[in-house]
N, C-alpha and C positions, 0 to 999 in steps of 0.2 A: 798578139804582137810579141815578138821575141826581143828581149833587151840584153845586150852584151856588156859585161862589166869591163872596165879597163884592166889591163894586165897588171898584176901586183908588182911592186918594185922588187929588184933582185934580193934585197934583204929579207923580204917575206918568203921568197922561195927557199932560202936557206933555213929559215925557221921551220917551214913546213917539212922540209927534208929531214931535219934533225928530229922532229916529232915522229915522223914515220919510222925512222931508224930506232927510236926509243920504243915505239909500239911493237916493232918487229922483235926487238930484244926481249920484251915481256912475253910475247907469244912463244918465242924460242924457249924461255925459261919454263913456261907452262908445259910445253911438249916434253922438256927434259924431266920435269917432275912427274909427268904421266908415265914416262919410261921407267923412272925409279919405282913408281907404284907397281908397275908390271913386274919388275925384277924382284921386289920384295914379296909380291904375291907368289911368284915361283918359289922363293925361298921358304915362305910359310908352308906351301903345299908340300915341299920336300921334307920339312920337319914333321908335318903331320904323317906323311907316309912312313918316315923313319920311326916315329913314336908308335904308330899302329903296328908295324912289323915287330918292334921290340916288345910291346906290352901284350899284343894279341897273338902274334905268331902267324906262320903261313897257313895253318889249318885251324882257324879260330872257332871256338865254341860260341854258341849264340849268346850266352851270358857274358862271356869275355868281351864280345863285340858291344853288347849293350852297356857294360860297365865303362868301356873306353869312350863310347859315344857320349854318355852322360858326363864324363870327365871333361871332354873337349867342349861340349855345349856350355857347361857351367863356367868353365875357365874363360871362354870367349864371349859369354853373355849372349848366346844365340839359342835358337830352338834346336832340339835334337834332330829334327828333320834337316835343318840347315847344316848341322854338324855331320850328319850322314852324307849329305851331298858333298861336303868338303872332303870327307874321307874317300868317297868313291872317285871324286875328281882327282885327288892326289894319287890314288892307286892306278887309275887309267892312264894318267900322264906318265907315271913312272914305268909301268909295264908295257903299255901299248902305243903311247904317243910321245916318245922321248924327243923327237924332233920338234914337236909343238912345245914341250916344256923348255927346250933350249931357246926357241924363238921368244917365249914369254920372258925367260930370264934375261935375254938381251934387249928386251923392250921393243922387239920388232912387231909383236902383236899385243893387243890389249887383253886384260883378264877376261873381259866379256867375250872376245873372239876365242880365247882358249876354252871357255865353258861351252861355247857353241860347238867347237870341234869335239869336245868330250861327249856332249849330248848326242851329236849326230853320228859320230864314228865309233864310239866306245863298244857297241855291240856287234860290229862287223868282223869278218874273218881277216886274218893278217894281210893277205895280198890286196884285198879290196880296200882295206883301211889305209894301207901305205900309199896306194895310188891316189885316193881321194885327198889324203892329208897333203901330199906334195902339190896337188893342183890348187887346193884352197890356200895353202901358205903363200903360193905365188900370187894369189888374188887378195891378199890381206890389206891392200891399200885402199880400202873402202869402208864405209860405215858399218857398224855391227849389224844393222837391219838388212842392208844390202848383202853383206857377207852371209848372213843366215839364210836369206832367200836363195842365194846362189848354191850354197851347200845342200839345202833341202831339195832344190830342183835336181841336183846331181844324184842325191841319195835316193829320191823317190822314183827316178826314171830308170832304175836298174831292174834286175830280174823281177818279173811280176810275182812269181811264186814266193820269192823272199819277202817282197812287200807285204803279201798276205800273211805270212808267218809273223812278221814284225808287228803287224796290226793286231793279230790275235794275242800276242804277248803284251802289247801296250794296253789292250782292253782290260787286262787284269788289274791295272792301276786306276780304274775308274772310281770316282768318289765324289761326294758332296761335302763341302766344309762351310762353316759359319765363322766369319771374321768380324769382330766388333768394329764399328765405325764411330764417327763423331755425332754429337747432337741426337742421341737416341736412335741411331741408325746402325745397320750392320750389312755386310756383304755375304750373300749366299752364293757360293761359287761351286759350279758343277763341272767336273772334268769327265767328259763323255766322248764316245766315238763321234767323229765329225758329222757323219750322216744323221745321227740322232740329234746332235746339238742343232744342226741346221734345220731339221724338221721341227724341233721345238720352237726355234726362233721364228720360223715361218708361221707356225700355229699361233704364237703370241701376236704376230702381226695381224693375222686374220681376225682374232678376237678383238684386238684393239681397234682395228678399222671398222669392224662391225658396230662396236659401241660408239665410235666417232660418228657414224651415220645417224645415230639416234639423238645426237646432240640437240637438234631442233625441237624434238618432242620432250626431252628431259631437262633441257637447260644445263647439261653437263659441260663444264668448262675445263676439264682435264686435258692436258697435252697428250700427244700420242705416246711419248715416253712414259708418262704417268699411267696411261691406260694399259700399256704393256706390262708394267710392274704390277698393277692391280690385278690384271688378268692372270698373271703367274700365281699370285696369292689366292685368287678365287678358285682356281683348279685344285690346288693342294689343300686348301682349308674348306673346300666344299661349301662355298658361300655364294650368294648372289651379289655381283659387283655393284648393283644399284641399290642394295639394302644398306642399312646403317650398321649392321652387326659386323664389326671389323675382324673378329677372330673366328667367324663361321661356327662350325661345330666343334672346334677345338676348345677345350675347357681348361683355362689356365688355373694353376694353383698359385695363389699370390701370397707372398710374405710381405706385410706392410711394416716397415721400420718406423717407429714413432719416437722422435726425441721427446723427452719429458717436457721440454719447453713448449712443444706443440699442444700437449694436454693442458698446459696452463694458459694457452692462447697467446704466447709471446714469440712464436716463431712459425714460419711456413716452410720448413726444410722439406726437400723432395723425398718421395718414395724411391725404392730401388728394385730392380729385377736381379734376383740372385744369379751370380755368375756374369752379370753385365755391368751394372752400376746404376747411377741416378737416372731417373726418367722424369719427363715433364708431368705436370699435374693432370693434363687432359688424358694422356695415355694411362696414368695411374687410375683415374676414375673409370675409364673404359674397362681396364683389367678387373678392377674391383667389382664392377657391375656384373661381370660374366663369370667370376670365379666361384666354383662350387665350395671351396674352403677358404676362409679368410682367417689368417693368424696375425696376432699383434706381437710386436717386439719393442721393448723400451731401450732407448739409447741415451747416452750422456751427451748433453748439448755442447760440452766443452771440446770433446775429441771424437764424438760419434761412436764411441765404444759401446758394445752390447752390455746392458746392465741386467736385464731379466726378460723372461718370456711371459706373455699373458697366458694364464692357465685356463684353456678352454676344453682340455681333455685330461682325463685322470692319469693315463699312463705316462710316467716320466720318460720312458725310453723314446717316445715320439717327440717330446719336447727337446730332449738332448740331441736327437738326430736333427731336428730343425735348427737348433742353435749352431751345431757344427756345420750345417749346410750354409747358413748365412755367414758364419765366421770365416769359413774356408773359401767358398765361392768357386774353387777350382782344385785340381790336384795340388797337394802341398809339397811336391818335390820342387827344388829350386829351378825356376825357369819354365815349368810346365803349366800350360793353361787349359788343360782338358777339364771340361765342366764337371761339377760334382755328380751330375746324373750318370756319368760314365765311370764313376770311381767307386772303390771299396772303402769302407771305414776300417782303419787298421789301428791296432794297439801299438803305441810306441814301445812300451815294454809288454811283452806277450802276457796274456792272461795266465798261462801256465807257469810263468816265471814270477808271478805275484803282481802283475800289472792290473790297474783298476780300470773300470769302465766309466770314465768321466772325461770332461773336456780337456783336462791337462794331460791325458794319456791317449787321446784319440785324434786322428787326422784322416782326411780323405786322400787316398792315393789311387791313381789310375792303375789298371791291371799291370802295365809294364813296369811302373815304378814300385808297385807293391812287390813284384817279383824281384826287382833290383835290390830293394831293402833287405829282403830275406835270403837271397841267394848269392849276393856278391859282397864285396868289401865296403860298399856304401853303407853308412849308418847314420841314424839320428843321434846327434851329440847332446842336444838339449831341447826341451820342450817347455817354453816359458808360459807363465799363467795367462798372458794376453793372447796366446795363440801363435806367437812367433816360434819358428822351428829352426834350429841350427843343424846343418848337415855337414858331415865330414866325408871327403872323397877318398878313393883308394890311395892317392898320392899325398894325402894330408891337407889338401886345400879346404878352407872353410867357406860355406855358402849359407846365407840366411834367407829363409822364406817367411815373408810377412803375411799375416792373414788379410783377407779382403776387408773384414770388419773386425777390429780388435775387441776382445772381451774386456770388461771393466777392470783393468789392472795396469800398472805402470809398465810400458814396454821396455825391453832391454836397450842399452845404448847402441 
């Protein structure tokens, strides 16, 4: 049954109309703010291009590029990869896509649409790039996702030989990265050729569905998504997905951090994975059960600072390396998160210049930032007893790198 309500009195219509006009005004203000953001983004990219040209020059040396990239990354509090992307975007807009930069400055396109044009058109020859740029700017009145699909379709349906060349160049950027997540989880991200990625995805489906068919026999209650994730780990860790050994043939080396209060039975503080952070008790027990080497570290219950190492081996150099691994957790350049496994141990003051081999004069630096420290104007200005490091940039900006776990000393303010 359909029920019709009485028509509201004229006064109600007026109130509804006024409310709609007010709402429309708010939306107009949001759109205006969005255009201002686009204009400011264009201004920022223009300044980045100017600074890059001024400090690095038209024929930059690799160390000059690295020095400027680190300066920009630390100033904006972003990763160096993000800084490199901004520099490339600024250069391409200035040199090859000035019409796109003008549209961004006027707020006619969004920053996301400008990035799509840079990504999709930056590597094309001038004539083809100009043609596609004009077509896509005329079609900018759509969502970023639709905009990207449209330009990708235009780009990929061009000359087949050029498409093959572009794919060969793109394959050089293939990589696998590990990004920490929440609650003891992490993202393992693979950037692969599409055919290989789809083949791997299909293989995971086959493995997961095969396991799902055995549910009646095994009582397995895992979802298909969980089975796919477990099958991925099974293949790489060489384990049986139906067995209980979670880490397969991989043999973890575990550093167990132990607050003194735990030894006194007054606390149940969590263990940690070096380079990641706290983990739950169940995972810690599984790691400990399978670890070939177990090392103990004492921490202060008040601030979790490292106090001492348990001496289970005679050589002090091993203990010092372990302390630095846990203290640093990552590369100690400001804003870098490369794990210590991929880093060098560097003397803040060189050994040849009288530097000592101790915790107050050593830090982990990835190879790129190790080179940056020794070959450019970046320098360590202070190395504090708790492990905090103060860096000075070429333009005189100060940046502080705090350790993952402080050593037992009062930190700087």
